[in-house]
C-alpha positions in Angstrom: 0.0 0.0 0.0 2.8 2.4 0.9 4.5 1.7 -2.5 1.3 2.6 -4.3 1.1 6.0 -2.4 4.8 6.8 -3.2 4.3 5.7 -6.8 1.2 8.0 -7.1 3.1 10.9 -5.6 6.0 10.4 -8.0 3.6 10.1 -10.9 1.8 13.3 -10.0 5.1 15.3 -9.6 6.3 13.9 -13.0 3.0 14.8 -14.6 3.1 18.3 -13.3 6.7 18.6 -14.6 5.9 17.2 -18.0 2.8 19.4 -18.3 4.6 22.4 -17.0 1.9 23.1 -14.4 2.6 25.1 -11.3 2.0 22.9 -8.3 -0.6 25.4 -7.1 -2.6 25.1 -10.3 -4.9 22.1 -9.7 -6.5 20.6 -12.8 -10.3 20.4 -12.4 -12.0 17.0 -13.0 -13.6 18.1 -16.2 -10.3 19.2 -17.7 -8.0 16.3 -16.8 -5.6 15.1 -19.5 -6.6 11.4 -18.9 -10.2 11.9 -20.0 -11.0 9.8 -23.0 -14.5 11.1 -23.5 -16.2 14.4 -22.9 -17.7 14.9 -19.4 -21.1 16.6 -19.3 -21.1 20.1 -20.7 -21.2 22.7 -17.9 -24.4 24.6 -17.4 -24.5 28.4 -17.8 -23.6 29.1 -14.2 -23.0 32.9 -13.6 -22.6 33.7 -17.3 -25.6 36.1 -17.4 -24.3 38.2 -14.5 -20.8 38.3 -16.0 -22.3 39.3 -19.4 -24.1 42.2 -17.6 -20.7 43.3 -16.2 -19.1 42.9 -19.6 -21.8 45.1 -21.2 -21.3 47.7 -18.5 -17.5 47.6 -19.2 -18.2 48.2 -22.9 -20.5 51.1 -22.2 -17.9 52.6 -19.8 -15.0 51.8 -22.2 -13.2 50.1 -19.3 -11.9 46.6 -20.2 -10.5 46.1 -16.6 -14.0 45.8 -15.3 -14.6 42.7 -17.6 -11.5 40.7 -16.8 -13.4 38.3 -14.5 -15.2 37.0 -17.7 -11.8 36.4 -19.4 -10.0 33.1 -18.9 -7.5 33.4 -16.0 -3.8 33.3 -16.9 -3.1 30.3 -14.7 -5.8 28.3 -16.4 -4.5 29.3 -19.8 -0.9 28.3 -18.8 -2.3 24.9 -17.7 -4.3 24.3 -20.9 -1.9 25.5 -23.6 1.0 23.2 -24.7 3.1 25.8 -26.4 6.6 27.2 -25.6 5.3 30.7 -24.6 1.8 30.6 -23.2 2.3 33.9 -21.5 3.1 35.6 -24.7 0.0 34.3 -26.4 -2.1 35.1 -23.3 -0.9 38.7 -23.3 -1.8 38.9 -27.0 -5.3 37.6 -26.6 -5.9 39.9 -23.6 -4.8 42.9 -25.7 -7.3 41.7 -28.4 -10.1 41.4 -25.8 -9.3 44.9 -24.6 -9.3 46.2 -28.2 -12.6 44.5 -28.9 -14.2 46.2 -25.8 -12.9 49.6 -27.0 -14.3 48.9 -30.5 -17.7 47.8 -29.1 -17.8 50.9 -26.9 -17.9 52.9 -30.2 -20.9 50.8 -31.4 -23.0 50.1 -28.2 -25.1 53.0 -27.0 -24.7 54.4 -23.5 -28.2 53.3 -22.5 -27.6 49.6 -23.3 -29.1 47.2 -20.9 -28.6 43.4 -21.0 -31.6 41.4 -22.1 -30.0 38.0 -22.2 -26.9 35.9 -23.0 -27.5 33.2 -25.6 -25.3 30.2 -25.9 -25.1 29.0 -29.5 -25.4 25.5 -30.7 -21.8 25.7 -31.9 -20.2 23.8 -29.1 -17.8 20.9 -28.8 -15.3 19.0 -26.7 -11.7 20.1 -27.6 -9.4 17.2 -26.9 -5.8 16.8 -26.2 -3.4 18.3 -28.8 -6.3 20.1 -30.6 -5.6 23.8 -30.9 -2.1 23.2 -29.2 -3.7 22.1 -26.0 -2.3 19.8 -23.3 -5.6 19.7 -21.4 -9.1 19.3 -22.9 -12.1 21.5 -22.4 -15.6 22.3 -23.6 -15.8 25.2 -26.1 -18.7 27.4 -27.1 -18.4 29.5 -30.2 -20.5 32.3 -31.7 -22.6 33.1 -28.6 -24.6 36.3 -28.4 -25.2 39.1 -25.9 -28.6 40.7 -26.5 -29.1 44.1 -25.2 -31.9 46.8 -25.3 -31.2 50.4 -26.3 -33.9 53.0 -27.2 -36.6 50.4 -26.9 -35.1 48.0 -29.5 -33.1 44.8 -29.1 -29.6 44.6 -30.6 -26.8 42.2 -30.2 -23.1 41.4 -30.6 -21.2 38.2 -30.8 -19.0 36.6 -28.1 -16.8 34.5 -30.4 -15.2 31.8 -28.2 -15.7 30.7 -24.6 -14.2 27.7 -22.9 -15.1 25.9 -19.7 -12.5 25.6 -16.9 -13.5 24.1 -13.6 -17.2 24.2 -14.7 -17.2 27.9 -15.3 -17.4 29.6 -18.7 -14.7 32.1 -19.8 -14.2 34.2 -22.9 -11.0 33.7 -24.8 -12.0 35.7 -27.9 -14.6 38.4 -28.1 -14.3 38.7 -31.8 -12.6 36.6 -34.5 -9.0 35.8 -33.6 -6.6 37.5 -36.0 
Protein backbone atom coordinates (compact mmCIF):
# COMPACT_ATOMS: atom_id res chain seq x y z
CA UNK A 1 0.00 0.00 0.00
CA UNK A 2 2.82 2.42 0.87
CA UNK A 3 4.50 1.69 -2.49
CA UNK A 4 1.30 2.62 -4.31
CA UNK A 5 1.13 5.96 -2.44
CA UNK A 6 4.77 6.76 -3.19
CA UNK A 7 4.26 5.75 -6.84
CA UNK A 8 1.18 7.99 -7.07
CA UNK A 9 3.11 10.91 -5.56
CA UNK A 10 6.04 10.44 -7.98
CA UNK A 11 3.64 10.10 -10.91
CA UNK A 12 1.79 13.31 -9.99
CA UNK A 13 5.06 15.25 -9.62
CA UNK A 14 6.29 13.94 -12.99
CA UNK A 15 2.97 14.75 -14.65
CA UNK A 16 3.15 18.29 -13.29
CA UNK A 17 6.70 18.64 -14.59
CA UNK A 18 5.90 17.21 -18.00
CA UNK A 19 2.81 19.38 -18.33
CA UNK A 20 4.64 22.40 -16.97
CA UNK A 21 1.88 23.09 -14.45
CA UNK A 22 2.59 25.07 -11.34
CA UNK A 23 2.01 22.89 -8.30
CA UNK A 24 -0.59 25.39 -7.09
CA UNK A 25 -2.63 25.10 -10.31
CA UNK A 26 -4.89 22.11 -9.72
CA UNK A 27 -6.47 20.59 -12.80
CA UNK A 28 -10.26 20.39 -12.45
CA UNK A 29 -11.98 17.02 -12.95
CA UNK A 30 -13.59 18.14 -16.21
CA UNK A 31 -10.25 19.23 -17.69
CA UNK A 32 -8.01 16.26 -16.80
CA UNK A 33 -5.58 15.08 -19.47
CA UNK A 34 -6.56 11.44 -18.94
CA UNK A 35 -10.22 11.95 -19.97
CA UNK A 36 -11.01 9.75 -22.96
CA UNK A 37 -14.48 11.09 -23.53
CA UNK A 38 -16.16 14.38 -22.87
CA UNK A 39 -17.69 14.94 -19.44
CA UNK A 40 -21.12 16.58 -19.30
CA UNK A 41 -21.09 20.11 -20.69
CA UNK A 42 -21.22 22.66 -17.86
CA UNK A 43 -24.39 24.64 -17.41
CA UNK A 44 -24.50 28.42 -17.78
CA UNK A 45 -23.62 29.13 -14.16
CA UNK A 46 -23.04 32.86 -13.64
CA UNK A 47 -22.60 33.74 -17.33
CA UNK A 48 -25.63 36.05 -17.36
CA UNK A 49 -24.27 38.17 -14.50
CA UNK A 50 -20.78 38.34 -15.98
CA UNK A 51 -22.31 39.29 -19.37
CA UNK A 52 -24.05 42.16 -17.58
CA UNK A 53 -20.68 43.29 -16.19
CA UNK A 54 -19.07 42.94 -19.65
CA UNK A 55 -21.78 45.09 -21.21
CA UNK A 56 -21.27 47.73 -18.49
CA UNK A 57 -17.50 47.62 -19.16
CA UNK A 58 -18.17 48.18 -22.87
CA UNK A 59 -20.47 51.12 -22.17
CA UNK A 60 -17.89 52.60 -19.78
CA UNK A 61 -14.99 51.81 -22.17
CA UNK A 62 -13.23 50.09 -19.25
CA UNK A 63 -11.87 46.62 -20.16
CA UNK A 64 -10.48 46.07 -16.64
CA UNK A 65 -14.05 45.78 -15.33
CA UNK A 66 -14.65 42.75 -17.57
CA UNK A 67 -11.52 40.73 -16.79
CA UNK A 68 -13.43 38.30 -14.53
CA UNK A 69 -15.15 37.03 -17.68
CA UNK A 70 -11.80 36.35 -19.40
CA UNK A 71 -9.96 33.06 -18.87
CA UNK A 72 -7.47 33.43 -15.99
CA UNK A 73 -3.77 33.32 -16.86
CA UNK A 74 -3.07 30.27 -14.68
CA UNK A 75 -5.79 28.27 -16.42
CA UNK A 76 -4.47 29.33 -19.83
CA UNK A 77 -0.94 28.26 -18.83
CA UNK A 78 -2.29 24.90 -17.72
CA UNK A 79 -4.28 24.35 -20.92
CA UNK A 80 -1.86 25.48 -23.64
CA UNK A 81 0.96 23.16 -24.72
CA UNK A 82 3.11 25.81 -26.36
CA UNK A 83 6.56 27.23 -25.63
CA UNK A 84 5.34 30.70 -24.57
CA UNK A 85 1.80 30.57 -23.21
CA UNK A 86 2.26 33.92 -21.46
CA UNK A 87 3.11 35.64 -24.74
CA UNK A 88 -0.02 34.29 -26.41
CA UNK A 89 -2.10 35.07 -23.33
CA UNK A 90 -0.90 38.69 -23.31
CA UNK A 91 -1.80 38.93 -27.01
CA UNK A 92 -5.35 37.62 -26.60
CA UNK A 93 -5.89 39.89 -23.58
CA UNK A 94 -4.85 42.87 -25.73
CA UNK A 95 -7.30 41.71 -28.42
CA UNK A 96 -10.06 41.41 -25.78
CA UNK A 97 -9.34 44.94 -24.60
CA UNK A 98 -9.26 46.20 -28.21
CA UNK A 99 -12.62 44.54 -28.87
CA UNK A 100 -14.16 46.17 -25.80
CA UNK A 101 -12.95 49.57 -27.00
CA UNK A 102 -14.33 48.88 -30.50
CA UNK A 103 -17.70 47.79 -29.09
CA UNK A 104 -17.78 50.94 -26.95
CA UNK A 105 -17.95 52.93 -30.18
CA UNK A 106 -20.94 50.84 -31.35
CA UNK A 107 -22.98 50.09 -28.23
CA UNK A 108 -25.15 53.00 -27.04
CA UNK A 109 -24.68 54.40 -23.55
CA UNK A 110 -28.20 53.34 -22.51
CA UNK A 111 -27.62 49.64 -23.34
CA UNK A 112 -29.08 47.17 -20.86
CA UNK A 113 -28.59 43.41 -20.95
CA UNK A 114 -31.60 41.41 -22.10
CA UNK A 115 -29.95 37.99 -22.16
CA UNK A 116 -26.90 35.93 -22.97
CA UNK A 117 -27.48 33.23 -25.59
CA UNK A 118 -25.27 30.18 -25.91
CA UNK A 119 -25.13 29.04 -29.52
CA UNK A 120 -25.43 25.45 -30.70
CA UNK A 121 -21.83 25.65 -31.93
CA UNK A 122 -20.16 23.79 -29.13
CA UNK A 123 -17.80 20.91 -28.79
CA UNK A 124 -15.30 19.03 -26.74
CA UNK A 125 -11.74 20.10 -27.58
CA UNK A 126 -9.44 17.18 -26.91
CA UNK A 127 -5.76 16.83 -26.23
CA UNK A 128 -3.43 18.29 -28.83
CA UNK A 129 -6.28 20.07 -30.62
CA UNK A 130 -5.58 23.79 -30.85
CA UNK A 131 -2.13 23.17 -29.24
CA UNK A 132 -3.72 22.07 -25.97
CA UNK A 133 -2.32 19.79 -23.35
CA UNK A 134 -5.60 19.73 -21.43
CA UNK A 135 -9.11 19.27 -22.86
CA UNK A 136 -12.11 21.54 -22.40
CA UNK A 137 -15.60 22.34 -23.63
CA UNK A 138 -15.77 25.23 -26.11
CA UNK A 139 -18.74 27.42 -27.08
CA UNK A 140 -18.44 29.48 -30.23
CA UNK A 141 -20.54 32.30 -31.74
CA UNK A 142 -22.56 33.13 -28.63
CA UNK A 143 -24.62 36.30 -28.39
CA UNK A 144 -25.15 39.11 -25.94
CA UNK A 145 -28.56 40.66 -26.54
CA UNK A 146 -29.13 44.14 -25.15
CA UNK A 147 -31.85 46.77 -25.34
CA UNK A 148 -31.23 50.37 -26.34
CA UNK A 149 -33.86 52.97 -27.17
CA UNK A 150 -36.60 50.36 -26.91
CA UNK A 151 -35.10 48.00 -29.49
CA UNK A 152 -33.07 44.82 -29.10
CA UNK A 153 -29.59 44.63 -30.57
CA UNK A 154 -26.78 42.15 -30.17
CA UNK A 155 -23.11 41.37 -30.61
CA UNK A 156 -21.16 38.15 -30.77
CA UNK A 157 -18.99 36.55 -28.12
CA UNK A 158 -16.79 34.51 -30.43
CA UNK A 159 -15.18 31.84 -28.22
CA UNK A 160 -15.67 30.68 -24.64
CA UNK A 161 -14.17 27.72 -22.87
CA UNK A 162 -15.08 25.94 -19.66
CA UNK A 163 -12.50 25.63 -16.90
CA UNK A 164 -13.53 24.08 -13.61
CA UNK A 165 -17.19 24.17 -14.66
CA UNK A 166 -17.17 27.94 -15.31
CA UNK A 167 -17.37 29.61 -18.73
CA UNK A 168 -14.72 32.13 -19.76
CA UNK A 169 -14.18 34.24 -22.85
CA UNK A 170 -10.98 33.71 -24.81
CA UNK A 171 -11.99 35.68 -27.92
CA UNK A 172 -14.65 38.36 -28.05
CA UNK A 173 -14.26 38.69 -31.84
CA UNK A 174 -12.55 36.62 -34.51
CA UNK A 175 -8.96 35.76 -33.59
CA UNK A 176 -6.58 37.54 -35.96
